[in-house]
C-alpha positions, 0 to 999 in steps of 0.5 A: 500500500502506498503511503498517503501522498498528495504528490504525483508518483515517479516511476521505478525502473528495474535494470539488471547489470551483468557485471564483468568486474565482479567475477574476480571476487572470492566469495562466488557472488552472483554477477547479475545485480538489480539496479532500481532507478527512480525517475520523477513524475512527468520526466524521462530522465533526460538532462537530469542530475543523477544521484546514487544511493549507497545503502548501509550494511545488511541492506541492498539498494532495492530495499529502499524502494520497498513498502515502508510501514509508518513512513516513506520509502525513498521513491515516496520521499523523492515524490514529496521533496520534488512535488513540494518544490523543496528539490528539483527533479533528479534521477536516483539509482539504487544498486544491489551491492549485497554480499555473503558477508552482509554488504561491503564498504564500496571500495575495491577488494579482491575478496568482496569484489571491486565495488568502487569500480563496479559503481563507477564503471558499470552501474553509473554508465548503464544508468546514464546511458539508459536515461540520458541523465547525469554526466560530468558535474551532474553526479552525486553519491549519498548513503548512511552508515557503511553507505555514508562511509562509501560516499565519503571515500568516493568523494576523496578518491574520485572527486573528478567523477562525483560532483557532490556527496552526502554521508549520514552517520558514516563510518569515521574514527576507526579506533572508537568504532572498531576497537571496542568490538574486537573482544566480542569477535574473538569470543564468537570465533573461539568455538570454531577455532578462529576459522572465519569460514567455519563460522560463516558456514554455521551462520548461513546454515541457521534459520534464525540469527542473534543480533550479536552475530551480525556484529561478527559478520560485519567485522569479518566484512571489514577484514575482507575490505580493509586488509584482505589476504587472498592466501587466507581462507575467505581472504580474511585475516584478523588484525588482532592476536587471537589469544591476547586480543592485542593489535597486530600493528601492520594489520591494524595500520592497513585498517587505519589507512582506510579511515576517513580521518587518516585519508583526509590528511592527504585528500583534503585538497581533492575534496575542494573539487566538489560542488558540495560535501555534506555529512551529519551524525546523531549526538546519541550514535551508539557506535561512537561515530559522533566523535569521528565525524566531529574530528573530520569536520575539524580537519576539513575546517583546518584545511579550508574545505567547504562543507556542511556538517550537522548534528541531530538528537538521535542515535544510529537507527531509523534516521532516513528523515535526515535525507530531507536535509541532504538531498535538496542540497546535493541536487541544487548543487548539481543543477 
């Protein structure tokens, strides 16, 4: 049932990408990927800006076009923002980037796949060709949590491809985010002799999962993203000693090299190429992301990078309403 909405409904098109780049992944991921594409009412996409939605961990792009109880899905939100005049018309692509490890960080990994390249070299060209939208200076990327992290990293690494980026509660400040989780990871893996493949087989065979198991899955996905080792089982190696939980310096450094707080030290000047950079975080974020995002804002200010940073009184969950703040800013900059 469509939520009550006084505005004309846009159309959602379902494309299928046959990825050539994903064939290199170690997890035997399906190469066919669905891409949902929102086009505003009365439009065919021609000449409109393009936004790409990078979803958070444990989700996939098409999930954002599903029916939502007591709220709006993304197409309904876009209908309202565009129909009310709060935002100009825009095409939005929602690609399925899910993996057996629950998702990815939208960076290139020999384990999970070259997702940064897949987005830029396969997903975006396919959508732009089909709908005659986007193009240089008219592309933006946005997301929340892992998707927010992906947006930040893409903005830093590919500022000549993306012209605008928004990160909602994006991963930032790895020491505060991940270090508290490592003891729990060891407790979870101990029963399987610290064998990630054996743990994953057990996880996938279950009919029901506990919440803490998803935290273990996430950390294994981070290992496969930030410090992959194709010679290891599933390409996963831990950044900690399994007996003492002490950090393995070189392993952990590989993680830190992907922390936006570290990356910005060499990428701040590249961010000046963007038309707009927006990020926010809740003041009650239970994953300590508030402090990493505050530090990022501090560093950007010191480097004289234009940005918009906002905080709001909420935690990490169910904050899609923040898109009302970011999306109009992105589209205005791209028009």
